[in-house]
C-alpha positions as a Markdown table, in Angstrom:
| # | Residue | x | y | z |
|---|---|---|---|---|
| 1 | Met | -16.0 | -12.9 | -13.5 |
| 2 | Pro | -12.7 | -14.1 | -11.6 |
| 3 | Lys | -13.3 | -14.9 | -8.0 |
| 4 | Ser | -11.2 | -13.9 | -5.2 |
| 5 | Arg | -8.8 | -16.6 | -3.9 |
| 6 | Ser | -7.4 | -15.7 | -0.6 |
| 7 | Ala | -4.6 | -18.2 | -0.6 |
| 8 | Thr | -3.5 | -17.5 | -4.2 |
| 9 | Tyr | -0.3 | -15.2 | -4.6 |
| 10 | Pro | 1.9 | -15.4 | -7.7 |
| 11 | Leu | 5.3 | -14.3 | -6.9 |
| 12 | Leu | 5.4 | -11.2 | -9.1 |
| 13 | Val | 2.1 | -10.1 | -7.7 |
| 14 | Val | 3.3 | -10.2 | -4.2 |
| 15 | Leu | 6.5 | -8.4 | -5.2 |
| 16 | Ser | 5.2 | -5.6 | -7.7 |
| 17 | Val | 1.5 | -4.9 | -7.0 |
| 18 | Leu | 1.3 | -1.1 | -6.0 |
| 19 | Ser | -1.0 | -1.6 | -3.3 |
| 20 | Ala | -1.0 | -1.4 | 0.6 |
| 21 | Ser | -1.2 | -5.2 | 0.8 |
| 22 | Val | 2.2 | -5.6 | -0.8 |
| 23 | Tyr | 3.8 | -2.4 | 0.7 |
| 24 | Ala | 3.2 | -4.1 | 4.0 |
| 25 | Ala | 6.5 | -6.2 | 3.7 |
| 26 | Ala | 8.2 | -2.8 | 4.4 |
| 27 | Cys | 6.6 | -2.2 | 7.8 |
| 28 | Lys | 7.3 | -3.6 | 11.3 |
| 29 | Ser | 5.0 | -5.6 | 13.6 |
| 30 | Thr | 1.5 | -4.3 | 14.4 |
| 31 | Thr | 2.0 | -4.7 | 18.1 |
| 32 | Thr | 1.0 | -1.4 | 19.9 |
| 33 | Thr | 4.0 | 0.3 | 21.4 |
| 34 | Pro | 4.5 | 3.8 | 23.0 |
| 35 | Ala | 4.9 | 6.4 | 20.3 |
| 36 | Ala | 8.4 | 6.7 | 19.2 |
| 37 | Pro | 10.0 | 10.4 | 18.9 |
| 38 | Val | 9.4 | 12.1 | 15.7 |
| 39 | Ser | 12.6 | 12.6 | 13.8 |
| 40 | Ala | 13.4 | 13.8 | 10.3 |
| 41 | Asp | 12.9 | 10.2 | 9.1 |
| 42 | Thr | 9.3 | 10.1 | 10.4 |
| 43 | Trp | 7.0 | 10.4 | 7.4 |
| 44 | Ala | 3.8 | 9.7 | 9.2 |
| 45 | Val | 2.4 | 8.7 | 12.7 |
| 46 | Val | -0.9 | 6.4 | 13.0 |
| 47 | Asn | -2.3 | 6.1 | 16.4 |
| 48 | Gly | 1.1 | 6.7 | 17.8 |
| 49 | Lys | 3.1 | 4.3 | 15.5 |
| 50 | Asn | 5.7 | 5.8 | 13.2 |
| 51 | Ile | 5.9 | 5.1 | 9.4 |
| 52 | Ser | 9.4 | 6.0 | 8.6 |
| 53 | Arg | 11.0 | 7.3 | 5.6 |
| 54 | Gln | 12.9 | 3.8 | 5.2 |
| 55 | Asp | 9.7 | 1.9 | 5.2 |
| 56 | Val | 8.5 | 4.0 | 2.2 |
| 57 | Glu | 11.9 | 4.0 | 0.4 |
| 58 | Lys | 12.1 | 0.1 | 0.8 |
| 59 | Ala | 8.5 | -0.3 | -0.8 |
| 60 | Tyr | 9.3 | 2.1 | -3.5 |
| 61 | Lys | 12.4 | 0.3 | -4.4 |
| 62 | Arg | 10.4 | -3.0 | -4.6 |
| 63 | Ala | 7.7 | -1.6 | -6.5 |
| 64 | Gln | 9.2 | 0.6 | -9.1 |
| 65 | Asp | 9.7 | -0.1 | -12.7 |
| 66 | Thr | 13.4 | 0.1 | -13.3 |
| 67 | Lys | 12.9 | 0.7 | -16.8 |
| 68 | Gln | 11.0 | 3.9 | -16.2 |
| 69 | Thr | 12.7 | 7.3 | -15.9 |
| 70 | Leu | 10.6 | 9.6 | -13.7 |
| 71 | Ser | 11.0 | 13.3 | -12.8 |
| 72 | Asp | 11.5 | 14.2 | -9.1 |
| 73 | Glu | 7.9 | 15.2 | -8.9 |
| 74 | Glu | 6.7 | 11.8 | -10.2 |
| 75 | Val | 8.9 | 10.0 | -7.9 |
| 76 | Leu | 7.5 | 11.9 | -5.0 |
| 77 | Thr | 4.1 | 11.5 | -6.1 |
| 78 | Ala | 4.6 | 7.8 | -6.1 |
| 79 | Lys | 6.1 | 7.7 | -2.5 |
| 80 | Leu | 3.3 | 9.9 | -1.3 |
| 81 | Asn | 0.6 | 7.3 | -2.6 |
| 82 | Ile | 2.8 | 4.4 | -0.9 |
| 83 | Leu | 2.7 | 6.3 | 2.4 |
| 84 | Asn | -1.1 | 6.9 | 2.0 |
| 85 | Asp | -1.6 | 3.3 | 1.4 |
| 86 | Leu | 0.6 | 2.3 | 4.4 |
| 87 | Ile | -1.4 | 4.6 | 6.6 |
| 88 | Thr | -4.6 | 3.0 | 5.6 |
| 89 | Gln | -3.1 | -0.6 | 6.1 |
| 90 | Glu | -1.8 | 0.2 | 9.5 |
| 91 | Ile | -5.1 | 1.4 | 10.5 |
| 92 | Leu | -6.6 | -1.9 | 9.4 |
| 93 | Leu | -3.9 | -4.0 | 11.2 |
| 94 | Gln | -4.6 | -2.1 | 14.3 |
| 95 | Lys | -8.2 | -3.0 | 13.8 |
| 96 | Ala | -7.4 | -6.6 | 13.4 |
| 97 | Ala | -5.7 | -6.5 | 16.7 |
| 98 | Gln | -8.9 | -5.0 | 18.3 |
| 99 | Leu | -10.9 | -7.6 | 16.9 |
| 100 | Lys | -8.5 | -10.4 | 17.8 |
| 101 | Leu | -8.2 | -11.6 | 14.2 |
| 102 | Asp | -5.2 | -13.8 | 13.4 |
| 103 | Ile | -3.8 | -15.9 | 10.6 |
| 104 | Pro | -3.4 | -19.6 | 11.2 |
| 105 | Ala | 0.2 | -20.9 | 10.5 |
| 106 | Ala | -1.3 | -23.3 | 8.0 |
| 107 | Asp | -3.0 | -20.4 | 5.9 |
| 108 | Leu | 0.2 | -18.6 | 5.8 |
| 109 | Asp | 2.2 | -21.4 | 4.7 |
| 110 | Thr | -0.4 | -22.2 | 1.9 |
| 111 | Ala | 0.1 | -18.6 | 0.9 |
| 112 | Tyr | 3.7 | -18.7 | 1.0 |
| 113 | Gly | 3.9 | -21.9 | -0.9 |
| 114 | Glu | 1.6 | -20.4 | -3.7 |
| 115 | Thr | 4.2 | -17.6 | -4.2 |
| 116 | Lys | 6.9 | -20.3 | -4.9 |
| 117 | Lys | 4.4 | -22.5 | -7.1 |
| 118 | Asn | 6.2 | -23.7 | -10.4 |
| 119 | Ile | 8.9 | -21.4 | -9.7 |
| 120 | Pro | 12.6 | -22.9 | -9.2 |
| 121 | Asp | 14.2 | -22.0 | -5.9 |
| 122 | Asp | 16.9 | -20.2 | -7.6 |
| 123 | Thr | 14.5 | -18.1 | -9.7 |
| 124 | Phe | 12.5 | -17.3 | -6.6 |
| 125 | Gln | 15.6 | -16.5 | -4.5 |
| 126 | Gln | 16.8 | -14.2 | -7.5 |
| 127 | Glu | 13.4 | -12.2 | -7.4 |
| 128 | Leu | 13.5 | -11.7 | -3.7 |
| 129 | Thr | 17.1 | -10.4 | -4.0 |
| 130 | Gln | 16.4 | -8.0 | -6.8 |
| 131 | Arg | 13.5 | -6.6 | -4.7 |
| 132 | Gly | 15.4 | -6.3 | -1.7 |
| 133 | Leu | 13.3 | -8.8 | 0.2 |
| 134 | Thr | 14.1 | -11.8 | 2.4 |
| 135 | Pro | 11.8 | -14.8 | 2.8 |
| 136 | Ala | 10.9 | -13.8 | 6.3 |
| 137 | Glu | 9.9 | -10.3 | 5.0 |
| 138 | Leu | 7.8 | -11.8 | 2.4 |
| 139 | Arg | 6.0 | -14.0 | 4.8 |
| 140 | Glu | 5.4 | -11.0 | 6.8 |
| 141 | Gly | 4.1 | -9.2 | 4.0 |
| 142 | Leu | 1.8 | -12.0 | 3.1 |
| 143 | Arg | 0.6 | -12.3 | 6.8 |
| 144 | Arg | -0.4 | -8.6 | 6.8 |
| 145 | Glu | -2.1 | -8.9 | 3.5 |
| 146 | Leu | -4.2 | -11.7 | 4.8 |
| 147 | Leu | -5.1 | -9.9 | 7.9 |
| 148 | Thr | -6.1 | -6.8 | 6.1 |
| 149 | Arg | -8.4 | -9.0 | 3.8 |
| 150 | Lys | -9.8 | -10.6 | 6.8 |
| 151 | Val | -10.8 | -7.3 | 8.5 |
| 152 | Val | -12.6 | -6.1 | 5.3 |
| 153 | Thr | -14.3 | -9.4 | 5.1 |
| 154 | Glu | -15.8 | -9.4 | 8.6 |
| 155 | Glu | -16.5 | -5.9 | 8.7 |
| 156 | Val | -17.9 | -5.3 | 5.3 |
| 157 | Gly | -18.6 | -8.5 | 3.2 |
| 158 | Ala | -20.1 | -10.4 | 6.1 |
| 159 | Lys | -22.6 | -7.6 | 6.7 |
| 160 | Ile | -24.1 | -7.4 | 3.0 |
| 161 | Thr | -27.3 | -9.2 | 2.3 |
| 162 | Val | -29.3 | -9.2 | -0.9 |
| 163 | Thr | -32.8 | -10.3 | -0.5 |
| 164 | Asp | -35.3 | -11.7 | -3.1 |
| 165 | Gln | -37.3 | -8.3 | -2.7 |
| 166 | Asp | -34.2 | -6.5 | -3.7 |
| 167 | Val | -33.6 | -8.6 | -6.7 |
| 168 | Asn | -37.1 | -8.3 | -8.0 |
| 169 | Gly | -37.0 | -4.6 | -7.4 |
| 170 | Phe | -34.0 | -4.2 | -9.6 |
| 171 | Phe | -35.5 | -6.4 | -12.3 |
| 172 | Asn | -38.8 | -4.4 | -12.3 |
| 173 | Ala | -36.7 | -1.1 | -12.6 |
| 174 | Asn | -34.5 | -2.4 | -15.2 |
| 175 | Arg | -36.7 | -4.9 | -17.2 |
| 176 | Ala | -35.6 | -3.7 | -20.5 |
| 177 | Gln | -32.0 | -4.7 | -19.8 |
| 178 | Phe | -33.2 | -8.3 | -19.5 |
| 179 | Asn | -34.7 | -8.2 | -23.0 |
| 180 | Val | -32.3 | -9.1 | -25.2 |
| 181 | Pro | -33.3 | -8.3 | -29.0 |
| 182 | Glu | -30.2 | -9.9 | -30.6 |
| 183 | Glu | -27.4 | -12.1 | -29.5 |
| 184 | Ala | -24.9 | -10.1 | -27.4 |
| 185 | Tyr | -22.0 | -10.3 | -25.1 |
| 186 | His | -21.8 | -8.6 | -21.7 |
| 187 | Ile | -18.4 | -7.3 | -21.3 |
| 188 | Ala | -16.3 | -4.9 | -19.2 |
| 189 | Gln | -12.9 | -3.5 | -19.7 |
| 190 | Ile | -9.9 | -1.7 | -18.2 |
| 191 | Val | -8.2 | 0.9 | -20.2 |
| 192 | Val | -4.5 | 1.9 | -19.9 |
| 193 | Thr | -3.3 | 4.5 | -22.3 |
| 194 | Pro | 0.3 | 6.0 | -22.7 |
| 195 | Thr | -0.6 | 9.6 | -22.4 |
| 196 | Arg | -1.8 | 11.8 | -19.7 |
| 197 | Glu | -5.5 | 11.9 | -19.6 |
| 198 | Pro | -7.4 | 15.5 | -19.5 |
| 199 | Gln | -9.5 | 14.6 | -16.3 |
| 200 | Gln | -9.1 | 12.1 | -13.6 |
| 201 | Ser | -11.1 | 8.9 | -14.5 |
| 202 | Asn | -10.5 | 6.6 | -11.5 |
| 203 | Arg | -10.8 | 6.4 | -7.7 |
| 204 | Ser | -6.9 | 6.2 | -7.2 |
| 205 | Gly | -6.0 | 8.9 | -9.6 |
| 206 | Asp | -3.5 | 6.7 | -11.3 |
| 207 | Asp | -2.7 | 7.6 | -14.9 |
| 208 | Ala | 0.0 | 6.0 | -17.1 |
| 209 | Thr | 1.8 | 8.7 | -19.2 |
| 210 | Thr | 4.5 | 6.7 | -21.0 |
| 211 | Pro | 4.3 | 3.5 | -23.1 |
| 212 | Gln | 6.7 | 2.0 | -20.5 |
| 213 | Ala | 4.4 | 3.0 | -17.6 |
| 214 | Ala | 1.3 | 1.7 | -19.6 |
| 215 | Asp | 3.1 | -1.5 | -20.1 |
| 216 | Ala | 3.9 | -2.0 | -16.5 |
| 217 | Lys | 0.5 | -1.0 | -15.4 |
| 218 | Thr | -1.1 | -3.4 | -17.6 |
| 219 | Lys | 1.3 | -6.2 | -16.3 |
| 220 | Met | 0.3 | -5.2 | -12.7 |
| 221 | Leu | -3.4 | -5.3 | -13.5 |
| 222 | Met | -3.2 | -8.8 | -15.3 |
| 223 | Asp | -1.0 | -10.3 | -12.2 |
| 224 | Arg | -3.7 | -8.8 | -9.8 |
| 225 | Leu | -6.6 | -10.5 | -11.6 |
| 226 | Lys | -4.6 | -13.9 | -11.9 |
| 227 | Ala | -4.3 | -13.5 | -8.1 |
| 228 | Gly | -8.2 | -13.0 | -7.7 |
| 229 | Ala | -8.6 | -9.4 | -7.4 |
| 230 | Pro | -12.3 | -8.5 | -8.5 |
| 231 | Phe | -12.3 | -7.0 | -12.1 |
| 232 | Ala | -14.7 | -4.3 | -11.2 |
| 233 | Glu | -12.7 | -3.0 | -8.2 |
| 234 | Leu | -9.4 | -2.7 | -10.4 |
| 235 | Ala | -11.3 | -1.0 | -13.1 |
| 236 | Ala | -12.9 | 1.6 | -10.7 |
| 237 | Asp | -9.3 | 2.1 | -9.2 |
| 238 | Tyr | -7.2 | 2.0 | -12.4 |
| 239 | Ser | -9.1 | 2.3 | -15.6 |
| 240 | Glu | -8.4 | 5.5 | -17.7 |
| 241 | Asp | -11.7 | 5.5 | -19.5 |
| 242 | Ala | -13.8 | 8.3 | -18.0 |
| 243 | Gln | -17.0 | 6.8 | -19.1 |
| 244 | Ser | -16.6 | 3.1 | -17.8 |
| 245 | Ala | -14.3 | 3.3 | -14.8 |
| 246 | Gly | -16.9 | 4.6 | -12.5 |
| 247 | Arg | -19.0 | 1.5 | -13.3 |
| 248 | Gly | -16.4 | -0.8 | -12.6 |
| 249 | Gly | -15.5 | -1.0 | -16.3 |
| 250 | Asp | -19.0 | -2.5 | -17.3 |
| 251 | Leu | -19.9 | -1.8 | -20.7 |
| 252 | Gly | -23.2 | -3.7 | -20.6 |
| 253 | Leu | -24.7 | -5.9 | -23.3 |
| 254 | Val | -23.0 | -5.4 | -26.7 |
| 255 | Pro | -25.0 | -6.8 | -29.5 |
| 256 | Met | -23.4 | -9.1 | -32.2 |
| 257 | Thr | -24.1 | -6.2 | -34.9 |
| 258 | Arg | -21.6 | -3.8 | -33.1 |
| 259 | Leu | -19.1 | -6.5 | -32.2 |
| 260 | Gln | -18.8 | -7.4 | -35.9 |
| 261 | Gln | -18.0 | -3.8 | -36.6 |
| 262 | Ala | -15.3 | -3.8 | -33.9 |
| 263 | Pro | -11.5 | -3.9 | -34.7 |
| 264 | Pro | -10.4 | -7.6 | -35.2 |
| 265 | Ala | -8.4 | -7.9 | -32.3 |
| 266 | Leu | -11.1 | -6.5 | -30.1 |
| 267 | Arg | -13.7 | -8.7 | -31.7 |
| 268 | Asp | -11.6 | -11.9 | -31.2 |
| 269 | Ala | -11.2 | -11.1 | -27.6 |
| 270 | Val | -15.0 | -11.4 | -27.1 |
| 271 | Leu | -16.6 | -13.8 | -29.7 |
| 272 | Asn | -16.6 | -17.4 | -28.7 |
| 273 | Lys | -14.9 | -16.6 | -25.5 |
| 274 | Ala | -16.3 | -18.4 | -22.3 |
| 275 | Pro | -17.5 | -16.2 | -19.3 |
| 276 | Gly | -14.8 | -15.2 | -17.1 |
| 277 | Ser | -12.2 | -14.9 | -20.1 |
| 278 | Val | -9.8 | -12.1 | -19.9 |
| 279 | Thr | -7.7 | -10.9 | -22.9 |
| 280 | Val | -5.4 | -7.8 | -23.3 |
| 281 | Val | -5.8 | -5.9 | -26.7 |
| 282 | Ser | -2.9 | -3.8 | -27.4 |
| 283 | Ala | -2.6 | -1.1 | -30.0 |
| 284 | Gly | -0.5 | 2.1 | -30.5 |
| 285 | Gly | 0.9 | 1.8 | -26.9 |
| 286 | Ala | -2.4 | 1.5 | -25.3 |
| 287 | His | -4.0 | -1.5 | -23.7 |
| 288 | Thr | -7.6 | -2.8 | -23.1 |
| 289 | Ile | -7.9 | -5.4 | -20.7 |
| 290 | Val | -11.4 | -7.2 | -21.8 |
| 291 | Leu | -13.6 | -9.4 | -19.6 |
| 292 | Val | -16.5 | -11.6 | -20.9 |
| 293 | Leu | -19.2 | -11.6 | -18.1 |
| 294 | Ser | -21.7 | -13.7 | -20.2 |
| 295 | His | -22.9 | -14.6 | -23.7 |
| 296 | Glu | -26.7 | -13.8 | -24.1 |
| 297 | Leu | -29.0 | -15.2 | -26.8 |
| 298 | Ala | -31.9 | -13.2 | -27.9 |
| 299 | Gly | -35.3 | -13.4 | -25.7 |
| 300 | Gln | -36.7 | -12.0 | -22.4 |
| 301 | Arg | -35.0 | -12.9 | -19.1 |
| 302 | Asp | -36.5 | -12.9 | -15.6 |
| 303 | Pro | -35.4 | -13.5 | -12.2 |
| 304 | Ser | -37.0 | -17.1 | -12.3 |
| 305 | Met | -33.8 | -18.0 | -14.2 |
| 306 | Pro | -30.9 | -18.9 | -11.9 |
| 307 | Ala | -28.3 | -17.2 | -14.0 |
| 308 | Val | -30.5 | -13.9 | -14.1 |
| 309 | Lys | -31.0 | -13.9 | -10.3 |
| 310 | Glu | -27.4 | -14.7 | -9.7 |
| 311 | Gln | -26.4 | -11.8 | -12.0 |
| 312 | Ile | -28.8 | -9.3 | -10.3 |
| 313 | Thr | -27.6 | -10.6 | -6.9 |
| 314 | Gln | -23.9 | -10.1 | -7.7 |
| 315 | Thr | -24.5 | -6.7 | -9.1 |
| 316 | Leu | -26.4 | -5.4 | -6.1 |
| 317 | Arg | -23.9 | -7.2 | -3.7 |
| 318 | Gly | -21.1 | -5.4 | -5.4 |
| 319 | Arg | -22.8 | -2.0 | -5.4 |
| 320 | Lys | -23.5 | -2.5 | -1.6 |
| 321 | Glu | -20.0 | -3.8 | -0.9 |
| 322 | Gln | -18.3 | -0.9 | -2.8 |
| 323 | Leu | -20.4 | 1.6 | -1.0 |
| 324 | Leu | -19.9 | 0.0 | 2.5 |
| 325 | Arg | -16.1 | -0.7 | 2.0 |
| 326 | Thr | -15.6 | 3.0 | 1.1 |
| 327 | Ala | -17.7 | 4.1 | 3.9 |
| 328 | Tyr | -16.1 | 1.8 | 6.3 |
| 329 | Leu | -12.5 | 2.9 | 5.2 |
| 330 | Thr | -13.4 | 6.6 | 5.5 |
| 331 | Asn | -14.8 | 6.0 | 8.9 |
| 332 | Val | -11.8 | 4.2 | 10.3 |
| 333 | Arg | -9.3 | 6.6 | 8.7 |
| 334 | Gly | -11.5 | 9.5 | 10.3 |
| 335 | Asp | -11.5 | 8.1 | 13.7 |
| 336 | Ala | -7.7 | 7.5 | 13.6 |
| 337 | Gln | -5.1 | 9.8 | 14.7 |
| 338 | Val | -2.8 | 10.4 | 11.6 |
| 339 | Val | -0.2 | 13.1 | 11.0 |
| 340 | Asn | 1.3 | 12.7 | 7.4 |
| 341 | Tyr | 4.4 | 14.8 | 7.7 |
| 342 | Leu | 5.5 | 14.2 | 4.1 |
| 343 | Ala | 2.2 | 15.6 | 2.7 |
| 344 | Arg | 2.4 | 18.5 | 5.3 |
| 345 | Arg | 6.0 | 19.6 | 4.2 |
| 346 | Ile | 5.0 | 19.3 | 0.4 |
| 347 | Val | 1.7 | 21.5 | 1.1 |
| 348 | Glu | 3.8 | 24.0 | 3.1 |
| 349 | Gly | 6.3 | 24.1 | 0.4 |
| 350 | Lys | 3.8 | 24.8 | -2.3 |
| 351 | Gly | 4.5 | 21.7 | -4.2 |
| 352 | Ala | 8.3 | 22.3 | -4.2 |
| 353 | Ile | 10.5 | 19.3 | -3.6 |
| 354 | Pro | 11.1 | 19.4 | 0.1 |
| 355 | Asn | 14.5 | 19.0 | 1.7 |
| 356 | Leu | 14.1 | 15.3 | 2.9 |
| 357 | Gln | 16.9 | 15.8 | 5.5 |
| 358 | Met | 15.0 | 18.7 | 7.1 |
| 359 | Ala | 14.0 | 18.3 | 10.7 |
| 360 | Thr | 10.4 | 17.1 | 10.6 |
| 361 | Pro | 7.9 | 19.8 | 11.9 |
| 362 | Gly | 6.3 | 18.9 | 15.3 |
| 363 | Ala | 2.7 | 17.8 | 15.3 |
| 364 | Arg | 0.0 | 20.5 | 15.6 |
């Protein structure tokens, strides 16, 4: 599985990924200041700090697919999601200040340099201009991204342990999984379709509804994988396959007899591919991102084998990290004083598109 690389940021990832870490470039400094007056342009307040309509509009402009034609409702939904991500990120940045975390200048220089790696200066500047970004704003976005990652690493990742007892317990409870009756490949997938799904299948509720949206979403996901984002996290957040999204896209061991019966493009994405290989299989406007986790020969495995122990350890660690991360983010958000004025106005309007020039209601 691709490993996270904190200092790898291809340019298009930084500019187009729809996540709080990229939306950060639209926000101001994290220094705590007295609460600003709430105006018609205040779309949220987080612990006394305003997030403005302009912040969200800038982030939306930088992230949107210009080839897509969206309804007013779809545009406002996208902006509401951006605002929600900005709220969570602002909470984490304030947490970073409490923990006295910072990003060394050398790390920021490295991250900024990675965005320009193998990209001519004029092309780099053109991309920034098209997205309405200055180099200084890009650096600030990277700084904030690194800080939020650092908070989660310190508050979540560093507190997770997997013992030998945990490994043995998992093996004993799942012994059959490690008895491979025939040669097989352990694979995972992220599915993106061009049509609306009948039920929400992922944590973010994201669902591409047109071929253009499916293409853009698949490109975004591939960019994030190349930047080191965990495959399982992206599958849980974005995959449109209801059966596998909840398992981080994990399909388990697929025997050779089944693979031989698969469509040629899917079969070729798996057979003879090295562990960690990622391939996009496209058909009929839909896309399946296939990750090869391992190639297993027939036979019984047990934790005395380093590869088996590592596999179990990573599985258990991933489960614990996902649980603790979700609980941590839920907890810090619950402890924060947040007023989402945009969401409030949409609810009060019963889903009608609000007049965004209307005076913002006072906090209650």
